[in-house]
TORFI-882783 format. One line per 10 residues: their letters; for each residue x, y, z of C-alpha. Coordinates in steps of 0.001 Angstrom, whole numbers, plus 500000, padded with zeros to 6 digits. Example, Ala and Ser with C-alpha at 12.3 -4.5 7.8 and 13.67 -1.06 7.14 Angstrom:
2
as = 512300 495500 507800 ~ 513670 498940 507140
This chain:
537
mnskahlnqa = 799003 332986 174194 ~ 799200 330748 171407 ~ 798628 332155 168177 ~ 797633 328892 166453 ~ 795366 327631 168809 ~ 792002 328589 166548 ~ 793287 325921 164213 ~ 792105 322550 164384 ~ 794503 319670 162821 ~ 791612 317621 161695
iashliemka = 791662 319785 158862 ~ 794242 319238 156546 ~ 795049 323356 156333 ~ 794792 324042 159743 ~ 797456 321349 160427 ~ 799823 321688 157440 ~ 800176 325755 159213 ~ 800494 324038 162100 ~ 803317 321785 161449 ~ 804903 324885 159347
ddkpdkevli = 805217 326803 162349 ~ 806369 323959 164679 ~ 808732 322159 162016 ~ 809035 324383 158983 ~ 812143 322471 157458 ~ 811348 318444 158406 ~ 811167 316988 155091 ~ 807683 315243 154611 ~ 807289 314357 150838 ~ 809694 313258 148011
fekgdlgedi = 808390 313182 144486 ~ 811179 310868 142749 ~ 812005 311117 138815 ~ 814109 308292 138299 ~ 817331 309466 136688 ~ 816058 313536 136794 ~ 816366 313559 140148 ~ 813882 314527 143120 ~ 811484 317126 144241 ~ 811890 317369 148136
ltyknlyeys = 808958 319334 150225 ~ 808981 320762 154220 ~ 806569 321519 156099 ~ 807372 325813 154631 ~ 807091 324204 151248 ~ 803925 322705 151768 ~ 802273 325567 153584 ~ 803874 328579 151642 ~ 802840 326729 147954 ~ 799384 326369 149063
nkmarlflsn = 798733 329498 150230 ~ 799955 330929 147033 ~ 797443 328926 145214 ~ 794689 329532 147931 ~ 795276 333518 146735 ~ 794905 332205 143153 ~ 791741 330675 143900 ~ 790555 333673 145676 ~ 791322 336225 142715 ~ 789710 334176 140083
glakgdtyav = 786509 334274 142644 ~ 786432 331035 143701 ~ 784843 330707 146910 ~ 783396 328431 149701 ~ 781492 325571 148029 ~ 782941 326337 144760 ~ 784504 323653 142867 ~ 787939 322977 141249 ~ 789163 320340 139453 ~ 793080 319109 139878
fmrnhpefvy = 794199 316899 136387 ~ 797530 315454 136782 ~ 799702 312603 137565 ~ 801456 312891 140933 ~ 803227 315942 141037 ~ 804202 318366 143843 ~ 801617 320437 142538 ~ 798672 318098 143306 ~ 799311 317887 146957 ~ 800033 322129 146816
amlagpviga = 796516 322139 145356 ~ 794492 319830 147468 ~ 795598 321802 150390 ~ 794307 324867 149020 ~ 790881 324232 148990 ~ 790422 323617 152585 ~ 791671 327359 153325 ~ 789080 329085 151754 ~ 786227 326223 152021 ~ 786663 325900 147666
imvpidprsr = 786273 322074 146969 ~ 788563 319887 144973 ~ 787762 317058 141984 ~ 790475 315125 141775 ~ 790358 313692 138324 ~ 791871 310284 137516 ~ 795303 311393 134996 ~ 793793 308240 132446 ~ 790431 309953 131903 ~ 790027 311442 128502
gerlrfllen = 787252 311901 125887 ~ 783568 312023 127027 ~ 784675 310564 130812 ~ 786662 313778 131273 ~ 784273 316004 130099 ~ 781383 314662 131997 ~ 783687 315136 135345 ~ 784219 318760 134716 ~ 780601 319248 133998 ~ 778842 317238 136777
sgakvvivsg = 781357 318730 138878 ~ 780723 322108 137767 ~ 784262 323166 138146 ~ 785463 326585 138150 ~ 788825 326410 137781 ~ 791249 323371 136339 ~ 794676 323207 137498 ~ 796433 320875 134644 ~ 800141 319692 134099 ~ 801365 320160 130897
ellsrleavl = 801695 316774 129815 ~ 797733 316653 130026 ~ 796807 319934 129222 ~ 795967 318573 125355 ~ 792813 316164 126109 ~ 792024 318962 128564 ~ 791411 321207 125537 ~ 790196 318932 123575 ~ 786889 319035 125825 ~ 787291 322706 127035
dntphiklvs = 784590 323096 124776 ~ 780946 323450 126192 ~ 782232 323993 129639 ~ 781600 327502 130039 ~ 781614 327807 134077 ~ 785398 326850 133982 ~ 787010 330169 134439 ~ 790785 329330 135009 ~ 792793 326612 133399 ~ 796314 326908 135006
vayrpeqevp = 798917 324637 133674 ~ 801814 323392 135917 ~ 804787 322874 133538 ~ 807347 320168 135137 ~ 810479 320592 133770 ~ 811315 316693 132895 ~ 808359 316967 130864 ~ 809805 319432 128021 ~ 805889 320592 127307 ~ 805892 323776 125559
vspnhpalne = 804293 326730 126971 ~ 800570 327431 125398 ~ 800029 331163 125329 ~ 796215 330299 125780 ~ 796659 329806 129732 ~ 798746 330968 132538 ~ 801353 328891 134212 ~ 801061 328089 137800 ~ 804977 328104 137872 ~ 804086 332198 138143
tlennsweiv = 802255 331683 141039 ~ 804584 329664 142990 ~ 807768 331154 141977 ~ 806152 334771 143256 ~ 807978 335691 146442 ~ 805362 338063 147419 ~ 802159 337597 147827 ~ 798995 338086 150203 ~ 798523 335539 152926 ~ 795323 333879 153142
pqqimdvrqp = 794302 333182 156779 ~ 792453 330088 157375 ~ 788546 330740 156382 ~ 787141 327527 157211 ~ 786743 326095 160889 ~ 783826 323577 160311 ~ 785428 320014 160064 ~ 781952 318862 158198 ~ 782754 321512 155232 ~ 783340 319157 152037
mqiiytsgtt = 787156 318915 150921 ~ 786666 316831 147676 ~ 784454 315214 145314 ~ 785562 311651 144339 ~ 783968 309888 141655 ~ 783015 306357 141199 ~ 784227 304482 138495 ~ 780551 304548 137017 ~ 779621 301048 137277 ~ 775888 301452 136933
gdpkgvmirn = 775615 304355 134681 ~ 777497 307921 134872 ~ 780225 308038 137544 ~ 779191 309744 140716 ~ 780500 312409 142736 ~ 781173 311435 146429 ~ 781444 314560 148698 ~ 784259 314145 151405 ~ 784159 316319 153838 ~ 787367 317479 156028
nrfglyniat = 786992 315179 159056 ~ 787795 311948 156330 ~ 791065 313967 157514 ~ 790478 312879 160943 ~ 789358 309650 160244 ~ 792555 308820 158021 ~ 794568 309256 161181 ~ 792783 307074 163152 ~ 793836 304234 160653 ~ 797312 305401 160854
rlvwkykpkd = 797201 304920 164796 ~ 795020 301421 164489 ~ 796098 299871 161537 ~ 798727 300685 159689 ~ 800827 301930 163018 ~ 803475 303164 161064 ~ 806883 304191 163289 ~ 808708 307520 162981 ~ 811429 305889 161211 ~ 809205 304446 158434
vlytglslth = 809646 305431 154830 ~ 806293 305115 152940 ~ 806122 304426 149163 ~ 803616 304945 146684 ~ 802987 304848 142786 ~ 799169 304573 143148 ~ 797458 307897 141752 ~ 796900 310432 144677 ~ 793228 310664 143001 ~ 792959 307459 144078
gnaqavtlfp = 791672 307062 147638 ~ 794130 304359 148609 ~ 796923 306420 148035 ~ 795544 309182 150058 ~ 794643 307071 152983 ~ 797539 305016 153065 ~ 800625 307318 152224 ~ 799458 311034 151746 ~ 797683 312110 154629 ~ 799512 309616 156827
slstgtkavi = 802744 311289 156068 ~ 801323 314672 156369 ~ 800205 314114 159455 ~ 802708 312257 161328 ~ 805659 313723 159545 ~ 806394 310210 158221 ~ 808473 310707 154941 ~ 806948 309360 152074 ~ 808143 308625 148675 ~ 805834 309034 145708
sarftksriw = 806278 308147 141982 ~ 804786 310013 139042 ~ 802821 306598 138160 ~ 803096 303121 139557 ~ 806366 300917 137936 ~ 806695 297339 138523 ~ 809753 297383 137175 ~ 811645 300033 139428 ~ 809642 299907 142707 ~ 812348 297887 144587
dicrkygcts = 815357 300018 143139 ~ 812904 302967 144350 ~ 812363 301345 147790 ~ 816304 300519 148457 ~ 817551 303612 147330 ~ 815155 305743 149731 ~ 815214 303037 152628 ~ 811035 302675 151943 ~ 809787 300472 154498 ~ 806253 299837 153272
fsllggmmag = 804180 300921 149958 ~ 800691 300092 148867 ~ 799318 298194 146037 ~ 795993 297337 144179 ~ 795971 293548 143711 ~ 796169 293303 140057 ~ 799604 295232 140407 ~ 801093 292722 142739 ~ 801119 289794 139704 ~ 802615 292641 137913
ifnqpeqend = 805796 292357 140465 ~ 805647 289218 141261 ~ 805703 288320 137562 ~ 808930 290175 137058 ~ 812070 287653 136441 ~ 813300 286780 139598 ~ 816461 288550 140964 ~ 819099 287511 143645 ~ 818595 290172 145333 ~ 814732 290061 145736
tdnpvktvis = 814997 289425 149424 ~ 817714 292631 149764 ~ 815608 295322 150559 ~ 814039 297715 153159 ~ 810065 297188 153124 ~ 808349 294962 155988 ~ 805231 295551 154998 ~ 803028 295769 151789 ~ 799891 297307 152229 ~ 797512 295579 149597
agtpasiwed = 793990 295610 148696 ~ 792934 292568 146861 ~ 796203 290299 146805 ~ 795508 287380 144534 ~ 795419 284418 147138 ~ 797671 282004 145127 ~ 800703 284095 144989 ~ 800363 285615 148838 ~ 802326 283541 150566 ~ 804699 283287 147944
fekrfdvnil = 805364 286837 147357 ~ 805970 287492 151089 ~ 808767 284808 150924 ~ 810341 285620 147709 ~ 810468 289387 148702 ~ 810378 289210 152611 ~ 807353 290947 153431 ~ 804441 290954 155516 ~ 801443 291561 153523 ~ 798318 293687 155137
ewyaaveggf = 795247 293442 153490 ~ 792034 295620 153528 ~ 789230 296770 152148 ~ 787805 300200 151923 ~ 785219 301756 149564 ~ 784958 305883 148637 ~ 781597 306049 150087 ~ 782380 304575 153699 ~ 783319 300936 155091 ~ 786791 299836 156285
aykppgkgpi = 788148 296160 157084 ~ 791861 294698 157595 ~ 793717 291825 158312 ~ 797054 292141 160185 ~ 799926 290429 158527 ~ 799849 286995 159746 ~ 796349 287006 161204 ~ 793317 285201 159401 ~ 793225 283506 156630 ~ 795118 283734 153097
gsfgkplpgm = 792546 285622 150735 ~ 790318 287249 153362 ~ 790151 291026 153572 ~ 789979 290888 157337 ~ 787402 292230 159451 ~ 785928 295520 160290 ~ 787536 297937 162538 ~ 786037 297089 166336 ~ 783673 299634 167638 ~ 783520 301885 164644
mefkvvdetd = 781416 299772 162177 ~ 779147 296820 162042 ~ 779510 294211 158767 ~ 776425 292305 157579 ~ 776209 289435 154864 ~ 772618 289501 153768 ~ 770401 288053 150595 ~ 768168 290314 148546 ~ 765797 291127 150953 ~ 768210 291845 153889
npvpagetge = 768406 288616 155677 ~ 771425 287520 156865 ~ 773023 284602 154669 ~ 774763 282079 156772 ~ 778588 281702 156687 ~ 780273 280487 153493 ~ 777358 281664 151564 ~ 777393 284709 149165 ~ 775542 287903 149947 ~ 775442 291568 149708
liirmtrget = 778211 293307 152312 ~ 776304 296082 154168 ~ 777732 298384 156676 ~ 776374 301031 159138 ~ 778497 303085 161890 ~ 777905 302011 165304 ~ 778402 305811 166191 ~ 776509 308724 164221 ~ 774806 308864 161116 ~ 775856 306169 158454
kvdyhglpda = 775196 308574 155529 ~ 776641 308966 151966 ~ 776674 312295 150058 ~ 776434 312338 146338 ~ 777069 315490 144716 ~ 773623 316858 143163 ~ 772279 313419 143794 ~ 769918 313439 146816 ~ 767564 310128 145607 ~ 770796 308259 144959
ssektrggwl = 772154 309020 148408 ~ 769189 308117 150254 ~ 769062 304481 148526 ~ 772637 304277 149342 ~ 771956 303988 152894 ~ 768225 302605 152968 ~ 767521 301624 155909 ~ 770429 302774 158116 ~ 772758 300925 156386 ~ 775415 301235 153494
rtgdlvtkda = 774743 299031 150472 ~ 778426 298478 148813 ~ 777447 296466 146194 ~ 779901 294118 146732 ~ 779081 290420 146591 ~ 781206 288458 149930 ~ 781235 285642 152088 ~ 782202 285526 155692 ~ 783306 282462 157520 ~ 782533 280680 160843
dgwyffqfrk = 785179 282776 162558 ~ 784145 286387 161089 ~ 786819 286582 158338 ~ 785492 288585 155361 ~ 786169 287350 151534 ~ 785462 289254 148348 ~ 783850 287489 145503 ~ 782713 290070 143004 ~ 780879 293236 142336 ~ 776882 293232 142443
gnelrragdf = 775153 292945 139061 ~ 777128 292735 135668 ~ 779824 295144 136250 ~ 783607 294049 136001 ~ 786071 295077 138060 ~ 789894 295260 136937 ~ 793111 296778 138950 ~ 790767 298338 141038 ~ 788828 299886 138648 ~ 784928 299094 138503
iqpdhiervi = 784652 298871 134180 ~ 781565 299672 132655 ~ 781106 297254 129447 ~ 778656 299537 127491 ~ 781179 302348 127412 ~ 784361 300324 125654 ~ 781234 298723 123764 ~ 780391 302023 122544 ~ 783835 303187 121873 ~ 784554 299723 119456
gdhpdvseac = 781102 300259 118008 ~ 782228 303480 116619 ~ 784618 301422 114644 ~ 783017 302132 110847 ~ 784005 298426 110419 ~ 781982 296697 113157 ~ 778650 296173 113399 ~ 778343 295156 117508 ~ 780523 294574 120233 ~ 779990 292783 123540
vygipaasga = 782439 293148 126216 ~ 782832 290278 129164 ~ 784823 289509 131660 ~ 787153 286205 132145 ~ 789298 285099 135595 ~ 792161 287677 135497 ~ 795356 286069 134498 ~ 797027 287816 137600 ~ 794531 285481 139912 ~ 793437 288891 141675
pgesdlvaav = 790382 288009 143659 ~ 787219 289494 142186 ~ 789306 290648 139116 ~ 788786 289739 135536 ~ 790656 290130 132176 ~ 788690 292115 129736 ~ 787102 290473 126006 ~ 785811 292349 123443 ~ 783599 290360 120840 ~ 783387 292159 117524
qalegktidp = 780935 291225 114903 ~ 781870 292976 111699 ~ 779700 294821 109303 ~ 778176 292864 106183 ~ 780933 293222 103540 ~ 783576 294196 105810 ~ 786617 292622 107606 ~ 787889 293239 111367 ~ 791342 294260 111363 ~ 792235 293660 114867
ksifdkckkd = 795348 296414 114822 ~ 792597 299068 113772 ~ 790467 298340 116466 ~ 793021 298565 119254 ~ 794306 301375 117740 ~ 790896 303056 118150 ~ 790931 302046 122085 ~ 794535 303440 122699 ~ 793219 306813 121411 ~ 789518 306933 122938
lesnfipsyl = 789948 304701 126426 ~ 791660 304978 129508 ~ 794327 302291 129596 ~ 792725 300389 132378 ~ 789513 300366 129926 ~ 791465 298501 126764 ~ 789804 294867 126532 ~ 792952 292219 126911 ~ 792048 290313 124316 ~ 789400 291053 120602
qivavipkti = 787608 287882 119749 ~ 786497 288189 116211 ~ 782865 285979 115706 ~ 780856 286130 112739 ~ 777656 287042 114672 ~ 776911 288139 118616 ~ 774788 285176 120268 ~ 771424 287052 121490 ~ 768601 286447 123839 ~ 765206 286476 122866
sekaldrvlk = 765189 290262 124136 ~ 768319 291052 122203 ~ 770505 290886 125165 ~ 774077 289727 124380 ~ 774745 286143 125377 ~ 778125 286813 126773 ~ 777540 282983 128437 ~ 777886 281235 124841 ~ 780918 283673 124018 ~ 782514 282588 127355
edfsadgddv = 782216 279033 126230 ~ 783420 279455 122802 ~ 786728 281753 124417 ~ 790295 280204 124098 ~ 792987 282581 124359 ~ 794993 281113 121594 ~ 792054 280386 119428 ~ 792085 281298 115886 ~ 790074 284160 116075 ~ 791721 285651 119509
ypfkdfk = 793937 288661 119579 ~ 795412 289500 122614 ~ 796264 293297 122959 ~ 799813 292739 124191 ~ 800514 291479 120500 ~ 799934 294940 119216 ~ 801038 297413 121701
């Protein structure tokens, strides 16, 4: 009798146990560290280390349905922690490593995380918000040798758990693919971020995308520098690698300067990007060996149409464009098919797309409307953590309301235009202006601030560069450097304005709303009262 017959490969931790039994020494993931070497993980590593973490969770009272947070850049411990949760039915809350301050506190409080796994480099940020979080029973710190971070006496080191050669095996306790695996938080474009429940069966859906869309071959080598807290890196790189055994190379963070060297070193045949990052790579100085690389396909979300064909030609690659949201929905444009600038068409037979006006009536081809989506089989459902009313509203009438404004051409190809409402998108993140305004407004010399967007210099469709218009308090003078220093201290890097625009007064409507239209009209990147962030880095 097959001792693994009870396992279900649609659940990530089950699959890893099956793979560890079948191909224990198969090298699956490589975490590259530049000149500092690499960490190579086999299925045996993944199973044993994730099982040790599952035992750590149990010994600290974590049980089915409880939440635990993982706050780190891309390191092996992130994957161990991710795979440990499904063993016991605990739910992981991946936290963007750029998070800090009030946003970080909110994510910990809202999720009710009982355990936090944090890398040493981010421990100080976590400790700054640990007050008022009595629900956290354990903070375990992963110390990476390349970071040279001193060990804290206040929290146990995760290293001791992982290096323990004797531990009690934790058998798989969850058999239901509907059991939640993660809570992934939205960017919070219309208020506080919402936590989207991701169930174990999402792992199976990613496998479908791997087979029908990514179409990786056994000899392919994947690469990503996107954060594993992001659905993109999970869907395009991590989960396909775990499920198929296709080798994946992962960097701690995105690097536009080293990406081609990494791909050459490891023979990477595909990597994933968000559109603004593609512009950053393209804007690097041209090299004689630009076409001398093993990459065949770049999988991108938001490729700027203005550089699309030139990027493919310069680096001798094909671009596979795609669209998805953490709440659901999926579309893609295969390389060489469809018009440049389109994010594609929905997966056939799985979901239906419509572009509608504010009364849910379909708009004609070429006109802008909201994209709404429903599954053709099964229920169209979103489960926001602790927000049943918002969950119901998101799928009102049986359709997922994406909040994305798009157009569809006569041949059925979809094009992203902008995000519904006054929110902004930058490098894949939806930006909440009032959060930035609050941080800048706390500066002692600032009377008011208004944050708005201008078309991104990268050309990425639907993306913006950020401008913060700032009015000084009476008798005060604005020092741009001190404003940017405060932004660097209190904001995630992607939320720091691209420009400061110093104005005598912020224009208002009769209802006291800032007139960003007027500010945009007066804005000039080389104006006397405009200060680019790049000059103060």
